[in-house]
C-alpha positions as CSV (number, residue, x, y, z in Angstrom):
1,M,-23.4,5.8,-18.4
2,S,-20.4,7.6,-19.9
3,E,-19.9,7.3,-23.6
4,S,-17.0,8.6,-25.8
5,S,-15.6,8.1,-29.2
6,G,-12.3,6.8,-28.0
7,P,-10.5,5.5,-24.9
8,P,-9.8,8.0,-22.1
9,V,-6.3,9.1,-21.1
10,V,-6.9,7.9,-17.5
11,D,-9.3,5.4,-15.9
12,I,-10.1,6.1,-12.3
13,V,-11.2,2.7,-10.8
14,I,-13.5,2.6,-7.8
15,P,-14.3,-0.9,-6.5
16,V,-17.5,-1.0,-4.2
17,H,-18.8,-4.0,-2.3
18,S,-21.6,-2.4,-0.2
19,Q,-24.4,0.1,-0.6
20,D,-23.3,1.6,2.7
21,R,-20.1,3.0,1.1
22,P,-20.1,6.8,0.3
23,L,-19.6,6.1,-3.4
24,G,-21.1,9.4,-4.5
25,R,-18.4,11.3,-2.6
26,A,-15.7,9.2,-4.2
27,V,-17.1,9.8,-7.7
28,D,-17.4,13.6,-7.1
29,S,-13.8,13.7,-6.0
30,A,-12.7,11.8,-9.1
31,I,-14.4,14.4,-11.2
32,A,-12.8,17.2,-9.3
33,A,-9.4,15.5,-9.4
34,T,-9.5,15.7,-13.2
35,R,-10.9,19.2,-13.6
36,G,-8.2,20.0,-16.2
37,M,-9.4,17.2,-18.5
38,G,-12.6,16.9,-20.5
39,P,-15.0,14.1,-19.7
40,A,-13.7,12.1,-22.7
41,D,-10.2,12.2,-21.3
42,C,-11.1,10.8,-17.9
43,G,-13.0,7.6,-17.4
44,I,-14.5,6.6,-14.0
45,M,-15.0,2.9,-13.8
46,V,-17.0,1.7,-10.8
47,V,-16.5,-2.0,-10.3
48,A,-19.5,-3.7,-8.5
49,H,-18.3,-6.5,-6.2
50,H,-20.8,-8.6,-4.3
51,I,-23.5,-6.1,-5.4
52,S,-25.3,-5.6,-8.7
53,A,-24.9,-2.8,-11.2
54,R,-28.5,-1.8,-10.5
55,Q,-27.6,-1.4,-6.8
56,V,-24.7,0.7,-7.7
57,E,-26.9,2.9,-9.9
58,S,-29.2,3.5,-6.9
59,M,-26.2,5.0,-5.0
60,L,-25.5,7.7,-7.6
61,S,-27.2,10.8,-9.0
62,E,-28.2,11.2,-12.6
63,E,-25.3,13.6,-13.2
64,Q,-22.8,11.1,-11.6
65,L,-24.2,8.2,-13.7
66,M,-23.5,10.2,-16.9
67,R,-19.8,10.2,-15.9
68,V,-19.3,6.6,-14.8
69,T,-19.1,3.2,-16.4
70,I,-20.3,0.4,-14.1
71,V,-18.7,-3.1,-14.4
72,E,-19.7,-6.2,-12.5
73,C,-17.1,-8.5,-11.0
74,S,-18.0,-12.0,-9.9
75,D,-14.8,-12.7,-8.0
76,P,-15.7,-14.5,-4.7
77,G,-13.0,-12.9,-2.6
78,T,-13.4,-10.3,0.1
79,T,-10.7,-7.9,-0.9
80,P,-10.6,-5.4,-3.9
81,A,-8.1,-7.7,-5.7
82,G,-10.7,-9.2,-8.1
83,P,-12.3,-5.8,-9.0
84,R,-8.9,-4.2,-9.6
85,N,-7.7,-7.1,-11.8
86,T,-11.0,-6.8,-13.7
87,A,-10.3,-3.1,-14.3
88,L,-6.8,-3.8,-15.4
89,E,-8.0,-6.3,-18.0
90,R,-10.8,-4.0,-19.3
91,T,-9.3,-0.6,-19.4
92,A,-8.2,0.9,-22.8
93,A,-6.7,3.9,-21.1
94,P,-2.9,4.3,-21.0
95,F,-3.0,5.2,-17.3
96,I,-5.1,3.9,-14.4
97,S,-5.7,5.2,-10.9
98,F,-7.2,3.2,-8.1
99,L,-9.5,4.7,-5.5
100,D,-11.2,3.1,-2.6
101,S,-14.9,3.9,-2.3
102,D,-14.6,5.4,1.1
103,D,-11.6,7.7,0.2
104,T,-11.3,10.7,-2.0
105,L,-9.0,12.4,-4.4
106,D,-8.0,16.0,-3.8
107,P,-9.1,18.5,-6.5
108,G,-6.6,18.5,-9.3
109,A,-4.7,15.5,-8.0
110,V,-4.9,13.3,-11.1
111,D,-4.2,16.4,-13.4
112,R,-1.0,16.9,-11.4
113,W,0.0,13.2,-11.5
114,L,-0.7,13.0,-15.2
115,S,1.5,16.1,-15.8
116,I,4.3,14.5,-13.9
117,A,4.0,11.2,-15.8
118,Q,3.8,12.8,-19.2
119,T,6.7,15.1,-18.5
120,R,9.0,12.6,-16.9
121,G,7.9,9.3,-18.5
122,S,6.8,7.9,-15.1
123,D,5.5,4.4,-15.0
124,W,4.1,5.1,-11.5
125,V,3.5,8.4,-9.8
126,L,3.1,7.8,-6.0
127,P,0.7,10.1,-4.3
128,F,0.9,12.1,-1.1
129,Q,-1.5,10.4,1.3
130,H,-3.1,12.3,4.1
131,H,-6.0,11.6,6.5
132,S,-9.2,13.2,7.5
133,D,-7.9,13.6,11.0
134,G,-5.0,15.7,9.8
135,R,-2.3,13.1,9.8
136,A,0.0,12.6,6.8
137,D,1.8,9.5,5.7
138,M,5.5,9.9,5.8
139,T,6.2,6.9,3.5
140,P,8.0,6.1,1.3
141,I,11.1,6.7,3.4
142,T,13.2,8.0,0.6
143,R,16.7,9.2,0.4
144,P,17.0,12.8,1.8
145,W,15.2,15.3,-0.4
146,R,14.5,12.8,-3.1
147,S,11.2,12.8,-5.0
148,S,12.0,11.8,-8.6
149,D,13.3,8.7,-10.4
150,L,13.1,6.7,-7.2
151,S,14.7,3.3,-6.5
152,A,12.6,0.6,-4.9
153,V,15.6,-0.4,-2.8
154,A,17.4,2.9,-2.1
155,D,14.2,4.7,-1.4
156,R,12.5,1.9,0.5
157,L,9.4,2.0,-1.6
158,F,8.0,-1.2,-0.1
159,Y,7.1,0.9,3.0
160,R,4.3,2.4,0.9
161,S,2.3,-0.7,0.6
162,S,-0.6,0.6,-1.5
163,A,-1.3,0.8,-5.2
164,F,-2.6,4.3,-5.4
165,G,-1.5,7.2,-7.6
166,L,-1.1,6.9,-11.3
167,I,0.1,3.8,-13.0
168,R,1.0,3.2,-16.6
169,V,-1.1,0.3,-17.8
170,A,1.3,-1.0,-20.3
171,T,4.0,-1.3,-17.7
172,A,1.7,-3.2,-15.3
173,R,0.6,-5.6,-18.0
174,A,4.2,-6.2,-19.2
175,A,5.2,-6.9,-15.6
176,G,2.4,-9.4,-15.2
177,A,1.3,-7.3,-12.1
178,R,-1.8,-8.8,-10.5
179,F,-3.5,-8.3,-7.2
180,D,-3.5,-11.6,-5.2
181,T,-7.0,-13.0,-5.0
182,D,-6.0,-15.9,-2.8
183,V,-5.3,-13.9,0.4
184,I,-7.6,-12.0,2.7
185,T,-5.3,-9.1,3.4
186,A,-2.3,-7.3,1.8
187,E,-3.5,-8.3,-1.6
188,E,-1.7,-5.4,-3.2
189,Q,1.8,-6.6,-2.2
190,A,2.4,-8.9,-5.2
191,F,1.2,-6.1,-7.6
192,I,3.4,-3.3,-6.2
193,L,6.5,-5.5,-6.0
194,R,6.0,-6.5,-9.7
195,L,6.0,-2.8,-10.5
196,H,9.1,-2.2,-8.3
197,T,11.0,-4.8,-10.3
198,H,9.8,-3.7,-13.8
199,A,9.0,0.0,-13.8
200,R,11.7,2.1,-15.5
201,R,10.8,5.2,-13.5
202,I,8.8,5.9,-10.3
203,D,8.2,9.4,-9.1
204,Y,6.7,10.8,-5.9
205,A,4.2,13.7,-6.0
206,R,4.9,15.2,-2.6
207,G,2.3,17.4,-1.0
208,I,-1.3,18.3,-1.8
209,P,-3.2,17.6,-4.0
210,G,-3.0,13.9,-3.2
211,L,-5.2,11.1,-1.8
212,L,-7.4,11.7,1.3
213,V,-8.0,8.7,3.5
214,H,-11.2,8.9,5.4
215,A,-11.9,7.2,8.7
216,D,-15.7,6.9,8.5
217,A,-15.8,3.3,7.0
218,T,-16.8,0.7,9.6
219,D,-16.1,-2.4,7.4
220,R,-12.6,-2.0,6.0
221,V,-11.2,-5.5,5.6
222,S,-7.7,-4.2,6.7
223,R,-9.1,-3.3,10.1
224,V,-10.6,-6.7,10.9
225,P,-8.3,-8.8,13.2
226,I,-7.3,-12.0,11.5
227,P,-5.0,-14.9,12.5
228,V,-1.3,-14.0,12.3
229,G,-0.8,-16.9,9.8
230,D,-3.3,-15.3,7.4
231,Q,-1.6,-12.0,7.9
232,A,1.8,-13.4,6.9
233,L,0.4,-15.4,3.9
234,P,0.9,-12.7,1.2
235,A,4.6,-12.5,1.9
236,L,5.0,-16.2,2.3
237,R,3.3,-16.8,-1.1
238,L,5.7,-14.2,-2.6
239,S,8.7,-16.0,-1.1
240,E,7.7,-19.1,-3.0
241,T,7.4,-17.5,-6.5
242,E,10.2,-17.9,-9.1
243,W,10.2,-14.3,-10.1
244,F,10.6,-13.0,-6.6
245,A,13.3,-15.5,-5.9
246,Q,15.2,-13.8,-8.8
247,A,14.7,-10.3,-7.4
248,P,17.7,-8.5,-6.0
249,P,18.6,-9.8,-2.5
250,A,18.4,-6.2,-1.1
251,L,14.9,-5.8,-2.4
252,Q,13.9,-9.2,-0.9
253,A,15.4,-8.3,2.5
254,G,13.9,-4.8,2.5
255,F,10.4,-6.1,1.7
256,F,10.5,-8.9,4.3
257,L,11.8,-6.6,7.0
258,K,9.0,-4.1,6.3
259,F,6.5,-6.9,6.3
260,I,7.6,-8.3,9.7
261,R,7.8,-4.8,11.2
262,V,4.6,-3.3,9.8
263,N,2.3,-6.3,8.9
264,I,3.1,-9.0,11.5
265,F,4.3,-7.4,14.7
266,P,1.4,-5.0,15.0
267,F,-1.1,-7.9,14.5
268,I,0.6,-9.9,17.2
269,E,0.2,-6.9,19.5
270,L,-3.4,-6.6,18.5
271,H,-4.1,-10.2,19.4
272,V,-2.3,-9.9,22.7
273,K,-4.2,-6.8,23.6
274,N,-7.6,-8.4,22.6
275,E,-6.7,-11.6,24.6
276,S,-7.1,-13.7,21.5
277,W,-3.4,-14.8,21.7
278,D,-2.8,-18.5,22.2
279,R,-0.1,-21.2,21.6
280,A,-1.3,-21.9,18.0
281,Q,-1.0,-18.2,17.1
282,A,2.5,-18.0,18.7
283,Q,3.7,-21.1,16.8
284,S,2.2,-19.7,13.5
285,A,3.8,-16.3,14.0
286,Y,7.2,-17.8,14.8
287,D,7.1,-20.2,11.9
288,S,6.0,-17.4,9.5
289,I,8.8,-15.0,10.6
290,Q,11.4,-17.7,10.4
291,S,10.3,-18.6,6.8
292,L,10.6,-15.0,5.7
293,L,14.0,-14.6,7.4
294,R,15.3,-17.8,5.6
295,A,14.0,-16.6,2.3
296,A,16.0,-13.3,2.6
297,P,19.1,-14.0,4.8
298,L,20.2,-10.4,4.7
299,S,17.0,-9.3,6.6
300,K,17.8,-11.0,10.0
301,N,20.9,-8.8,10.5
302,Q,18.9,-5.6,10.1
303,L,16.4,-6.3,12.7
304,S,16.7,-4.3,15.9
305,R,17.7,-5.9,19.2
306,A,14.1,-5.3,20.4
307,D,12.7,-7.0,17.3
308,S,15.0,-10.0,17.9
309,R,13.8,-10.2,21.5
310,V,10.2,-10.5,20.3
311,I,11.2,-13.3,17.9
312,E,13.1,-15.0,20.7
313,L,10.0,-14.9,23.0
314,L,7.8,-16.2,20.1
315,S,10.1,-19.3,19.8
316,N,8.5,-20.5,23.0
317,P,4.7,-20.8,22.4
318,D,4.2,-20.9,26.2
319,T,5.6,-17.4,26.7
320,E,3.2,-15.4,28.9
321,P,1.3,-12.8,26.9
322,A,2.3,-10.1,29.4
323,R,6.0,-10.7,28.7
324,L,5.3,-10.6,25.0
325,A,3.3,-7.4,25.4
326,Q,6.3,-5.7,27.2
327,A,8.7,-6.8,24.4
328,L,6.4,-5.5,21.7
329,A,6.0,-2.2,23.5
330,A,9.8,-1.9,23.8
331,R,10.3,-2.3,20.1
332,R,8.1,0.8,19.6
333,R,10.2,3.0,21.8
334,F,12.0,4.2,18.7
335,A,14.6,6.4,20.4
336,S,15.8,3.6,22.7
337,P,19.1,1.8,22.1
338,A,17.3,-1.5,21.8
339,A,15.0,-0.2,19.1
340,L,17.8,1.4,17.2
341,A,20.7,-1.0,17.5
342,T,21.2,-4.2,15.5
343,P,22.4,-7.4,17.3
344,R,25.7,-7.1,15.4
345,L,27.1,-3.6,15.3
346,S,28.6,-4.2,11.8
347,W,25.0,-3.9,10.5
348,L,24.1,-0.7,12.5
349,L,24.3,1.5,9.4
350,A,22.7,-0.8,6.9
351,R,20.0,0.8,4.7
352,N,17.1,-1.0,6.3
353,A,18.5,-1.1,9.8
354,P,16.5,0.9,12.3
355,L,19.0,3.7,12.8
356,R,19.1,4.6,9.1
357,I,15.3,4.3,8.7
358,S,14.7,6.5,11.8
359,A,17.1,9.2,10.5
360,A,15.5,9.1,7.0
361,G,12.1,9.3,8.7
362,V,13.1,12.4,10.7
363,V,14.2,14.1,7.4
364,Q,10.9,13.2,5.8
365,I,9.0,14.8,8.7
366,L,11.2,18.0,8.7
367,R,10.8,18.3,4.9
368,H,7.0,18.0,5.3
369,K,6.9,20.7,8.0
370,W,9.4,23.1,6.4
371,G,8.1,22.7,2.9
372,G,4.4,22.9,3.7
373,R,1.7,20.5,2.6
374,R,1.2,21.8,-0.9
375,G,3.1,20.2,-3.8
376,S,3.6,21.3,-7.3
377,A,3.0,20.1,-10.8
378,A,6.6,19.2,-10.9
379,G,6.3,16.8,-8.0
């Protein structure tokens, strides 16, 4: 186990719930990601969840065990929410960085993020996220050419729905940011939205080194089909909180639009495809979407016509799955008029309307292609 005379500058937190996870790979990447720091400056906290500390020890080499601290978490949930909350409570470091046990950090990534945070006073440095199959995430959908001092609303940060990167612990604690332990998916939504509303400064570290998402895990909770009502629950719970009700209306609308488009519609399509769609699912989906639209009235006007058509079909739980499948496919034809236009033309150029988001997304892709994949210490 790691020992030091004082707290580290950064704690890298790796929850692990199964001995089948490639924990050693993640730990090695955390060491390489902080190659500019000494061992005393970088802590690696492995949080054992549904397995014992002894089982975690058996997953690591002697050299790796010398660098890590193993903490046991008794939270009964199935998501990393409990382990991450445990780490937030225990850490004495000024910064924290979360890493899933099946993903890796690029060499030098945390060194780079820390340099940005210390130079600019960042409360959160968002990472560049790329995948083992060569894909790269184009979120957040920022204003053209923007990387520094981002706005949750103007730069649509809610489209990056993960809590990776480098986070200032004092800011997270002052915001009361916690991962939601009462949901079975999207547990990070409450945490990141708290940061969006309380962080004084958020920066984006474009390009490599960043976070590498691997595809070799077979038991990711986020890939397990669940009822649409459960999928919508994290946003519904947020809509009922006092602090979110007091958030700027534009942030509420932007988040709920993102949640409907990214978290609910794809799961409806998954159930239709898997032939697990039924009247109860349809009613639950429709009721959930209507609840979100009522909670943020500005959101309804920024849906596309194709999105609105899907909701219209959901209003009748007896709609044939084939018709629903056609409507869901139509909303993904992103260059079509129905997928770009809002029901009322006066909302066509709204920030979170499809046309503006599509245009900003094209700029993101071009910037990524023209600028190359490698970032800089300046972000």
